[in-house]
PAKEGU-686998 format. One line per field, with one value per residue: residue number from 1; residue in three letters; x, y, z of N, C-alpha, C in turn. Coordinates in Angstrom, 2 decimals. Each point is the difference from the previous one (the first is absolute). Layout:
BEGIN
nr: NUM|...
rest: ALA|...
n.x: X|...
n.y: Y|...
n.z: Z|...
ca.x: X|...
ca.y: Y|...
ca.z: Z|...
c.x: X|...
c.y: Y|...
c.z: Z|...
***
This chain:
BEGIN
nr: 1|2|3|4|5|6|7|8|9|10|11|12|13|14|15|16|17|18|19|20|21|22|23|24|25|26|27|28|29|30|31|32|33|34|35|36|37|38|39|40|41|42|43|44|45|46|47|48|49|50|51|52|53|54|55|56|57|58|59|60|61|62|63|64|65|66|67|68|69|70|71|72|73|74|75|76|77|78|79|80|81|82|83|84|85|86|87|88|89|90|91|92|93|94|95|96|97|98|99|100|101|102|103|104|105|106|107|108|109|110|111|112|113|114|115|116|117|118|119|120|121|122|123|124|125|126|127|128|129|130|131|132|133|134|135|136|137|138|139|140|141|142|143|144|145|146|147|148|149|150|151|152|153|154|155|156|157|158|159|160|161|162|163|164|165|166|167|168|169|170|171|172|173|174|175|176|177|178|179|180|181|182|183|184|185|186|187|188|189|190|191|192|193|194|195|196|197|198|199|200|201|202|203|204|205|206|207|208|209|210|211|212|213|214|215|216|217|218|219|220|221|222|223|224|225|226|227|228|229|230|231|232
rest: UNK|UNK|UNK|UNK|UNK|UNK|UNK|UNK|UNK|UNK|UNK|UNK|UNK|UNK|UNK|UNK|UNK|UNK|UNK|UNK|UNK|UNK|UNK|UNK|UNK|UNK|UNK|UNK|UNK|UNK|UNK|UNK|UNK|UNK|UNK|UNK|UNK|UNK|UNK|UNK|UNK|UNK|UNK|UNK|UNK|UNK|UNK|UNK|UNK|UNK|UNK|UNK|UNK|UNK|UNK|UNK|UNK|UNK|UNK|UNK|UNK|UNK|UNK|UNK|UNK|UNK|UNK|UNK|UNK|UNK|UNK|UNK|UNK|UNK|UNK|UNK|UNK|UNK|UNK|UNK|UNK|UNK|UNK|UNK|UNK|UNK|UNK|UNK|UNK|UNK|UNK|UNK|UNK|UNK|UNK|UNK|UNK|UNK|UNK|UNK|UNK|UNK|UNK|UNK|UNK|UNK|UNK|UNK|UNK|UNK|UNK|UNK|UNK|UNK|UNK|UNK|UNK|UNK|UNK|UNK|UNK|UNK|UNK|UNK|UNK|UNK|UNK|UNK|UNK|UNK|UNK|UNK|UNK|UNK|UNK|UNK|UNK|UNK|UNK|UNK|UNK|UNK|UNK|UNK|UNK|UNK|UNK|UNK|UNK|UNK|UNK|UNK|UNK|UNK|UNK|UNK|UNK|UNK|UNK|UNK|UNK|UNK|UNK|UNK|UNK|UNK|UNK|UNK|UNK|UNK|UNK|UNK|UNK|UNK|UNK|UNK|UNK|UNK|UNK|UNK|UNK|UNK|UNK|UNK|UNK|UNK|UNK|UNK|UNK|UNK|UNK|UNK|UNK|UNK|UNK|UNK|UNK|UNK|UNK|UNK|UNK|UNK|UNK|UNK|UNK|UNK|UNK|UNK|UNK|UNK|UNK|UNK|UNK|UNK|UNK|UNK|UNK|UNK|UNK|UNK|UNK|UNK|UNK|UNK|UNK|UNK|UNK|UNK|UNK|UNK|UNK|UNK
n.x: 38.76|-0.75|1.28|-0.64|0.11|-1.34|0.33|0.82|0.85|-0.18|1.13|0.56|1.21|-0.39|-1.05|-0.98|-0.81|-0.42|0.38|-0.83|0.87|-1.02|0.99|-0.52|0.24|0.04|-0.77|-1.21|0.08|0.05|0.11|1.26|-0.33|-0.85|0.90|0.94|-0.83|-0.36|1.29|0.32|-1.05|0.27|1.32|-0.42|-0.93|1.09|0.35|0.27|1.15|-0.58|0.81|-0.57|0.83|-0.29|-1.28|0.20|0.65|-0.87|-1.22|0.09|-0.88|-0.21|-0.31|-1.33|0.02|0.90|-0.64|-1.28|0.46|0.91|-1.02|-0.58|1.04|-0.12|-0.19|-1.18|0.19|-1.13|0.50|1.16|-0.66|-0.72|1.09|0.57|-1.15|0.01|1.30|-0.19|-1.05|0.83|0.94|-0.90|-0.34|1.31|0.07|-1.09|0.65|0.72|0.49|-0.19|1.14|-0.32|0.91|0.68|-0.97|-0.48|-1.06|0.89|0.86|-0.96|-0.51|1.26|0.15|-1.20|0.34|1.05|-1.19|0.56|-0.25|-0.78|0.84|-0.71|1.23|-0.79|0.92|-0.73|-0.91|-0.67|-0.61|1.23|0.45|-1.09|0.13|1.32|-0.07|-1.01|0.59|1.05|-1.12|0.77|-1.12|-0.56|1.11|-0.23|-0.28|1.33|-0.52|1.25|-0.41|0.40|-1.34|0.43|0.98|0.81|0.84|0.13|0.18|1.27|-0.89|0.23|-0.72|-0.08|1.25|0.36|-0.82|0.40|1.25|-0.23|-0.65|1.04|0.58|0.84|1.04|0.50|0.80|-1.28|-0.06|-0.50|0.75|-0.96|1.03|-0.21|-0.20|1.00|-0.94|-0.71|1.10|0.24|-1.29|0.11|1.17|-0.50|-0.99|1.14|-0.59|-0.16|0.70|-0.94|0.90|-1.02|0.59|-1.17|0.69|0.74|1.12|0.16|0.92|-1.05|-0.53|1.21|-0.11|-1.06|0.06|-0.66|-0.90|0.34|-1.27|-0.22|-0.55|-1.24|-0.27|0.92|-0.52|-1.20|0.84|0.38|1.16|0.28|-0.62|0.52|0.28|0.04
n.y: -41.97|0.87|0.20|-0.37|0.92|-0.19|-0.01|0.95|-1.02|0.20|0.48|-0.71|0.52|0.22|0.09|-0.69|1.01|-1.09|0.42|0.67|-0.23|0.47|0.33|0.01|-0.40|1.32|-0.74|-0.49|-0.23|1.26|-1.21|0.31|1.27|-0.40|-0.93|0.94|0.89|-0.93|-0.31|1.28|0.25|-1.04|0.28|1.27|-0.46|-0.63|1.25|0.09|-0.01|0.05|1.05|0.98|0.75|-0.70|0.14|1.26|0.13|-0.66|0.45|1.21|-0.59|-0.26|-1.27|0.13|-1.09|0.87|1.18|-0.28|-1.18|0.88|0.72|-1.11|-0.29|-1.20|0.99|-0.55|-0.78|-0.58|0.05|-0.44|-0.85|-0.23|-0.01|-0.76|-0.69|0.03|-0.26|-0.93|-0.25|0.28|-0.75|-0.95|0.37|0.08|-1.20|-0.46|0.58|-0.63|-0.64|-0.91|0.49|0.07|-0.93|1.13|0.20|-0.61|0.83|0.96|-0.54|-0.28|1.21|0.42|-0.74|0.32|1.25|-0.51|-0.30|0.68|-1.24|0.44|-0.40|-0.16|-0.01|-0.02|0.23|1.04|0.11|-0.97|0.11|0.18|-1.03|-0.72|0.41|-0.11|-1.14|-0.30|0.44|-0.59|-0.71|-1.02|-0.31|0.80|0.63|-0.41|-0.99|-0.14|-0.34|-0.16|-0.65|0.19|0.04|0.54|0.01|-1.04|0.63|0.94|1.21|-0.38|-0.95|-0.68|-0.64|1.21|0.26|-1.19|0.14|1.27|-0.35|-1.05|0.79|0.80|-1.18|0.66|-0.48|-0.49|-0.54|0.00|-0.30|1.20|-0.16|0.63|0.37|0.04|-1.28|-0.22|-0.34|1.04|0.74|-0.56|0.19|1.23|0.14|-0.52|0.83|0.67|0.96|0.98|1.01|0.85|0.64|0.17|1.20|-0.57|-1.14|-0.18|0.62|0.66|0.62|-0.14|0.35|0.60|-0.69|0.63|1.09|-0.13|0.66|1.18|0.31|1.30|0.01|-0.29|1.17|-0.23|-1.22|0.54|0.69|-1.23|0.14|-1.06|0.92|1.09|-1.09|-0.37
n.z: 154.57|0.63|0.32|1.08|0.97|-0.01|-1.29|0.42|0.12|1.30|-0.48|0.96|0.05|-1.25|0.82|-0.60|0.30|0.65|1.21|0.78|0.99|0.69|0.82|1.22|1.26|-0.14|-0.79|0.23|1.29|0.34|0.53|-0.06|-0.18|-0.95|-0.39|0.07|-0.57|-0.90|-0.15|0.06|-0.80|-0.80|-0.02|-0.03|-0.85|-0.45|0.35|-1.30|0.65|-1.20|-0.11|-0.73|0.74|1.10|-0.33|-0.41|1.14|0.76|-0.33|-0.57|-0.83|1.30|-0.20|0.09|-0.76|-0.44|0.02|-0.23|-0.42|-0.42|-0.39|-0.48|0.79|-0.53|-0.86|-0.29|-1.07|0.39|1.22|-0.47|-0.77|1.09|0.73|-0.94|-0.09|1.33|0.02|-0.95|0.77|0.99|-0.60|-0.24|1.22|0.26|-0.58|0.60|1.01|-0.92|1.06|-0.96|-0.45|-1.31|-0.29|-0.12|-0.88|1.10|0.10|-0.28|0.85|0.87|-0.25|0.08|1.09|0.42|-0.34|0.62|0.50|0.98|0.39|0.98|0.96|1.12|0.55|1.07|0.95|-0.37|0.97|-0.57|1.17|0.47|-0.71|0.26|1.26|-0.01|-0.66|0.81|1.11|-0.56|-0.12|0.44|0.65|-0.89|0.37|1.25|-0.85|-0.06|1.19|0.39|1.09|1.25|0.03|-1.12|0.89|-0.03|-0.84|0.93|-0.50|-0.16|0.33|-1.11|0.93|0.57|-0.36|0.44|1.04|0.18|-0.27|0.81|0.86|-0.25|0.17|0.78|-0.71|1.11|-0.91|-0.38|1.30|0.12|1.07|0.69|0.74|1.31|0.28|0.84|0.88|-0.45|0.01|1.19|0.30|-0.51|0.56|1.13|-0.38|-0.21|0.73|-0.87|0.53|0.39|0.73|0.82|0.09|0.30|-0.01|-1.07|0.35|-1.14|0.75|0.83|-1.16|-0.06|-1.11|0.49|-0.76|-1.14|0.73|0.50|0.25|0.07|-1.23|-0.39|0.53|0.94|0.17|-0.17|0.76|0.37|-0.66|0.76|0.76|-0.53|-0.73|1.26
ca.x: -0.63|0.62|0.55|-0.22|0.79|-0.58|0.34|1.44|0.42|0.85|1.29|0.78|1.20|0.20|-1.02|-1.36|-0.81|-1.28|-0.98|0.45|-0.42|0.15|-0.20|-0.97|0.46|1.24|0.24|-1.20|-0.55|0.92|-0.78|0.86|-0.43|-1.35|0.18|0.56|-1.08|-0.95|0.65|0.04|-1.36|-0.37|0.87|-0.42|-1.19|0.42|1.04|1.32|0.82|0.81|-0.45|0.08|1.41|0.59|-0.59|0.67|1.41|0.24|-1.04|-0.60|0.46|-0.12|-1.40|-0.67|0.19|1.38|0.17|-0.96|0.30|1.03|-0.64|-1.05|0.42|-1.02|-1.23|-0.11|0.05|-1.31|-0.04|0.93|-0.65|-1.07|0.67|0.51|-1.14|-0.43|0.98|-0.10|-1.24|0.33|0.71|-0.90|-0.84|0.78|-0.04|-1.33|-0.16|0.83|1.24|1.13|0.14|0.77|1.36|-0.16|0.07|-0.48|-1.15|0.47|0.80|-0.90|-0.75|0.90|0.24|-1.20|-0.03|0.98|-0.46|0.77|-0.81|0.54|-0.48|0.53|0.50|0.36|-0.01|-1.05|-1.26|-0.71|-1.01|0.69|0.24|-1.26|-0.48|0.82|-0.24|-1.33|0.04|0.78|-0.71|0.78|-0.46|-0.32|1.24|0.90|-0.88|0.69|0.39|0.38|0.46|0.81|-0.76|-0.07|1.18|0.46|1.16|0.06|1.32|0.82|-0.23|-0.47|-1.32|-0.99|0.30|-0.19|-1.44|-0.53|0.41|-0.76|-1.38|-0.01|0.46|1.22|1.16|0.55|1.11|-0.55|-0.75|0.73|-0.50|0.24|0.10|0.70|0.70|1.06|-0.63|-0.72|0.97|0.56|-1.02|-0.02|1.17|-0.18|-1.00|0.55|-0.53|0.74|-0.65|0.25|-0.28|-0.54|0.79|-0.80|0.44|1.47|0.67|0.45|1.31|-0.20|-0.64|0.92|0.25|-1.23|-0.98|0.60|-0.10|-0.70|-0.57|-0.82|-1.40|-0.30|0.15|1.42|0.31|-0.51|0.81|1.29|0.06|-0.48|-1.39|-0.92|-0.93|-0.78
ca.y: 0.18|1.04|-0.53|0.91|-0.30|-1.14|-1.27|-0.23|-0.39|0.98|-0.62|0.65|-0.78|-1.01|-1.06|0.55|0.01|-0.61|0.27|0.84|-0.50|1.09|-0.05|1.04|0.96|0.67|-0.06|0.63|0.94|0.47|-0.41|-0.13|0.81|-0.43|-1.21|0.39|0.62|-1.06|-0.81|0.71|0.01|-1.36|-0.46|0.67|-0.70|-1.29|0.21|-0.36|1.19|0.18|1.21|-0.07|0.12|-1.34|-0.87|0.25|-0.42|-1.41|-0.96|0.23|-0.92|-1.38|-0.43|-0.06|-1.31|-0.02|0.95|-0.07|-1.03|0.50|0.96|-0.70|-1.40|-0.92|0.07|-0.97|0.59|0.62|1.25|0.93|0.46|0.93|1.26|0.60|0.55|1.19|1.05|0.40|0.77|1.39|0.50|0.09|1.19|1.12|-0.12|0.39|1.43|0.74|0.45|-0.70|0.49|-0.76|0.41|0.89|-0.55|-1.38|-0.18|0.22|-1.17|-1.15|0.26|-0.19|-1.44|-0.60|0.43|-0.82|-1.39|-0.68|-0.24|0.49|-0.71|0.38|-1.15|0.66|-0.78|0.53|-0.75|0.23|1.04|1.27|0.13|0.28|1.32|1.05|-0.01|0.60|1.42|0.67|-0.07|-0.81|-1.38|-0.51|-0.12|-0.98|-1.10|-0.96|0.70|-1.04|0.37|-1.00|-1.26|-0.74|-0.85|-0.62|0.73|1.41|0.47|-0.01|-1.13|0.49|-0.57|0.97|0.40|-1.17|-0.22|1.07|-0.21|-1.14|0.41|0.86|-0.77|0.64|-0.55|0.89|0.79|1.13|0.85|1.10|0.21|1.28|-0.29|0.98|-0.63|-0.95|-1.31|-0.11|-0.09|-1.35|-0.90|0.21|-0.65|-1.45|-0.41|0.16|1.22|1.25|0.82|1.42|0.37|1.33|0.34|0.51|-0.63|0.02|0.90|-0.68|-0.64|-1.24|-0.97|-0.37|-1.43|-0.74|0.26|0.43|1.46|0.59|1.32|0.56|-0.33|-0.32|1.22|0.11|-1.07|0.30|1.08|-0.52|-0.21|-1.34|-0.18|1.11|-0.40|-1.16
ca.z: 1.31|0.82|1.25|1.12|1.20|0.70|-0.65|0.10|1.35|0.67|0.30|1.05|0.30|-1.02|0.03|-0.01|1.22|-0.34|1.05|1.12|1.31|0.95|1.44|0.34|1.01|-0.35|-1.45|-0.54|0.99|1.04|1.17|1.18|1.14|0.38|0.81|1.29|0.77|0.37|1.03|1.28|0.54|0.38|1.09|1.23|0.50|0.56|1.00|-0.51|0.03|-1.22|-0.68|-1.45|-0.38|0.20|-1.02|-1.28|0.08|0.33|-0.36|-1.32|-1.04|0.47|-0.01|1.30|0.62|0.47|1.11|1.11|1.01|0.92|0.89|0.73|0.16|0.51|-0.78|-1.08|-1.35|-0.26|0.77|-0.66|-1.24|0.38|0.37|-1.24|-0.74|0.74|-0.29|-1.40|-0.21|0.32|-1.19|-1.15|0.16|-0.53|-1.46|-0.47|0.27|-0.95|0.63|-0.63|-1.36|-0.98|-0.36|-1.15|-1.35|-0.08|-0.89|-1.36|-0.39|-0.22|-1.23|-1.14|-0.13|-0.59|-1.40|-0.70|0.14|1.04|1.19|1.27|1.18|1.30|0.75|1.25|1.24|0.87|-0.09|-1.26|0.21|-0.20|-1.44|-0.67|0.39|-0.62|-1.44|-0.21|0.34|-1.04|-1.27|-0.93|0.03|-1.33|-0.77|0.63|0.41|0.86|1.23|0.95|1.33|0.68|0.17|-1.27|-0.16|1.24|0.53|-0.37|-0.37|-1.22|-0.90|-1.30|-0.29|-0.47|-1.37|-0.85|-0.18|-0.84|-1.39|-0.50|-0.25|-1.19|-1.16|-0.51|0.70|1.02|-0.54|-0.75|0.93|0.62|1.36|0.68|1.44|0.82|1.12|-0.32|-0.04|-1.26|-1.09|0.08|-0.55|-1.44|-0.58|0.14|-0.97|-1.34|-0.61|0.12|1.02|0.19|1.39|0.33|1.19|1.12|1.24|0.05|-0.93|-1.21|0.20|0.76|-0.88|-1.06|-0.01|0.31|-1.06|-1.27|-0.06|1.14|-0.30|1.07|-0.23|-1.40|-0.79|-0.34|-0.96|-1.33|-0.58|-0.43|-1.46|-0.40|0.39|-0.32|-1.08|0.48
c.x: 0.75|0.46|-0.18|0.88|-0.51|0.40|1.48|0.35|0.86|1.26|0.69|1.12|0.14|-1.00|-1.38|-0.62|-1.38|-1.10|0.65|-0.58|0.32|-0.12|-1.00|0.55|1.35|0.31|-1.16|-0.47|1.04|-0.68|0.77|-0.55|-1.42|0.06|0.51|-1.06|-0.99|0.59|-0.05|-1.38|-0.37|0.82|-0.40|-1.20|0.37|1.14|1.38|0.84|0.94|-0.57|0.07|1.43|0.71|-0.54|0.72|1.44|0.15|-0.98|-0.54|0.62|-0.02|-1.47|-0.56|0.29|1.44|0.13|-0.88|0.27|1.07|-0.61|-1.09|0.37|-1.12|-1.31|0.01|0.07|-1.31|-0.10|0.92|-0.64|-1.13|0.58|0.51|-1.13|-0.50|0.93|-0.13|-1.27|0.21|0.71|-0.96|-0.97|0.72|0.01|-1.33|-0.25|0.88|1.31|1.24|0.04|0.73|1.44|-0.11|0.18|-0.55|-1.12|0.39|0.78|-0.89|-0.78|0.88|0.31|-1.18|-0.10|0.98|-0.37|0.87|-0.89|0.73|-0.61|0.57|0.41|0.60|0.00|-0.99|-1.24|-0.75|-1.05|0.62|0.22|-1.28|-0.49|0.78|-0.22|-1.34|0.02|0.76|-0.67|0.68|-0.52|-0.27|1.25|0.93|-0.84|0.66|0.57|0.24|0.46|0.68|-0.74|0.06|1.19|0.39|1.11|-0.04|1.41|0.92|-0.10|-0.61|-1.45|-1.00|0.25|-0.15|-1.49|-0.60|0.38|-0.76|-1.43|-0.11|0.42|1.23|1.19|0.62|1.12|-0.46|-0.84|0.92|-0.66|0.35|-0.12|0.65|0.86|1.07|-0.55|-0.72|0.93|0.69|-0.98|-0.06|1.16|-0.14|-1.00|0.51|-0.49|1.06|-0.75|0.42|-0.42|-0.54|0.58|-0.83|0.50|1.51|0.54|0.57|1.32|-0.09|-0.55|0.91|0.35|-1.21|-1.06|0.73|0.02|-0.71|-0.45|-0.85|-1.45|-0.20|0.14|1.46|0.39|-0.39|0.71|1.34|0.01|-0.56|-1.50|-0.94|-0.91|-0.86|-1.50
c.y: 1.07|-0.62|1.03|-0.40|-1.25|-1.33|-0.32|-0.47|1.09|-0.70|0.81|-0.93|-1.19|-1.13|0.62|-0.04|-0.52|0.28|0.83|-0.57|1.06|-0.48|1.11|1.03|0.58|0.02|0.63|1.13|0.36|-0.18|0.06|0.76|-0.35|-1.28|0.36|0.63|-1.05|-0.88|0.69|0.02|-1.37|-0.48|0.63|-0.69|-1.29|0.14|-0.42|1.27|0.13|1.21|-0.16|0.14|-1.34|-0.98|0.16|-0.50|-1.52|-1.00|0.15|-0.92|-1.45|-0.37|-0.02|-1.31|-0.22|0.82|-0.33|-1.13|0.43|0.95|-0.63|-1.48|-0.85|0.04|-1.07|0.70|0.70|1.34|1.06|0.56|0.97|1.36|0.73|0.64|1.28|1.18|0.49|0.80|1.47|0.65|0.20|1.17|1.24|-0.02|0.50|1.49|0.86|0.49|-0.70|0.38|-1.00|0.49|0.75|-0.74|-1.40|-0.16|0.19|-1.21|-1.20|0.18|-0.23|-1.49|-0.68|0.39|-0.80|-1.49|-0.79|-0.23|0.44|-0.81|0.66|-1.28|0.53|-0.97|0.55|-0.90|0.36|1.10|1.39|0.27|0.42|1.42|1.11|0.05|0.63|1.50|0.79|-0.05|-0.85|-1.44|-0.57|-0.22|-1.09|-1.17|-1.01|0.75|-1.04|0.61|-1.17|-1.33|-0.89|-0.91|-0.59|0.81|1.45|0.35|-0.05|-1.25|0.52|-0.32|1.00|0.39|-1.17|-0.26|1.06|-0.21|-1.17|0.36|0.90|-0.74|0.58|-0.60|1.02|0.88|1.16|0.93|1.04|0.32|1.40|-0.25|1.16|-0.64|-0.97|-1.42|-0.21|-0.13|-1.35|-1.03|0.10|-0.72|-1.52|-0.54|0.09|1.22|1.11|0.91|1.46|0.34|1.42|0.38|0.66|-0.54|0.09|1.03|-0.81|-0.73|-1.29|-1.12|-0.48|-1.49|-0.85|0.13|0.41|1.52|0.46|1.40|0.46|-0.44|-0.27|1.22|0.18|-1.06|0.40|1.19|-0.50|-0.29|-1.36|-0.15|1.10|-0.30|-1.18|0.28
c.z: 0.79|1.32|1.10|1.16|0.69|-0.63|0.10|1.41|0.62|0.44|1.10|0.41|-0.93|-0.04|-0.03|1.39|-0.39|1.01|1.09|1.28|1.05|1.44|0.35|0.98|-0.41|-1.47|-0.74|0.89|1.03|1.35|1.31|1.20|0.44|0.84|1.39|0.90|0.47|1.10|1.36|0.65|0.55|1.20|1.32|0.62|0.71|1.00|-0.43|-0.10|-1.18|-0.75|-1.51|-0.49|0.14|-1.03|-1.34|0.01|0.07|-0.61|-1.41|-1.03|0.41|0.07|1.42|0.73|0.43|1.28|1.20|0.99|0.99|1.03|0.85|0.15|0.60|-0.75|-1.09|-1.34|-0.31|0.74|-0.62|-1.26|0.30|0.40|-1.24|-0.79|0.65|-0.30|-1.43|-0.28|0.34|-1.18|-1.17|0.12|-0.54|-1.52|-0.54|0.21|-0.89|0.55|-0.55|-1.46|-0.89|-0.04|-1.33|-1.33|-0.15|-1.02|-1.46|-0.49|-0.30|-1.30|-1.23|-0.22|-0.68|-1.48|-0.86|0.04|0.97|1.21|1.26|1.14|1.24|0.71|1.29|1.16|1.02|-0.07|-1.29|0.15|-0.18|-1.49|-0.71|0.31|-0.70|-1.50|-0.33|0.24|-1.06|-1.38|-1.05|-0.13|-1.39|-0.84|0.53|0.50|0.94|1.20|1.09|1.31|0.66|0.17|-1.24|-0.25|1.34|0.65|-0.49|-0.47|1.24|-0.85|-1.31|-0.31|-0.58|-1.45|-0.96|-0.25|-0.91|-1.46|-0.61|-0.32|-1.23|-1.26|-0.65|0.75|0.96|-0.54|-0.87|0.89|0.62|1.33|0.47|1.49|0.74|1.07|-0.49|-0.06|-1.33|-1.18|-0.01|-0.59|-1.52|-0.67|0.05|-1.00|-1.44|-0.73|0.01|0.96|-0.06|1.43|0.07|1.35|1.11|1.34|0.17|-0.99|-1.17|0.22|0.79|-0.87|-1.13|0.11|0.31|-1.09|-1.27|-0.13|1.27|-0.38|1.17|-0.11|-1.49|-0.89|-0.42|-1.02|-1.41|-0.65|-0.53|-1.50|-0.45|0.19|-0.46|-1.17|0.41|-0.15
***
């Protein structure tokens, strides 16, 4: 029988990789500036004096349900969720208008994973609607059937729930799952779930990620040039 790349397990750091779990914001999509622009537009409508520079410095990476109660004290959870949905719709318009780009090499990496029979899932602390929209706009929906957002678990990152649920849905033990993340909270969640991890340096410099991830790279294109990965 002819042995093909797809039939061989991909080994990394001495263990087989059985599945790929992708964060979304900052990992699949370079969304930081689109979120900041959306925030500034939305905040101005509501008279909130937080600029996009302040948003990037102080608020980016935190969930809406963490930030908005501080800005709108006394609002009920339902009111906070309605405000969050309104803010996210401004961001999603930018996505649909093509203003959010893939992290370099993402589509090539996902295609190579599928060719190796490695299932791919998205496990994001963003709203599921954001996940679905970005996956659709990037043309990856048929390749990534498991797509999880913050509504799909009780605890968001840094709790391990999202990665544990994704590995369970894929039927792959967590220790064989390889997580791609950009945030320290996400890397903490990956470690708590028992996964290995690769950090994408869209949010933090590589030196800030030392000890938090097994490897840090600029993007998927850089990863696929590395000696351990150029045959992936």
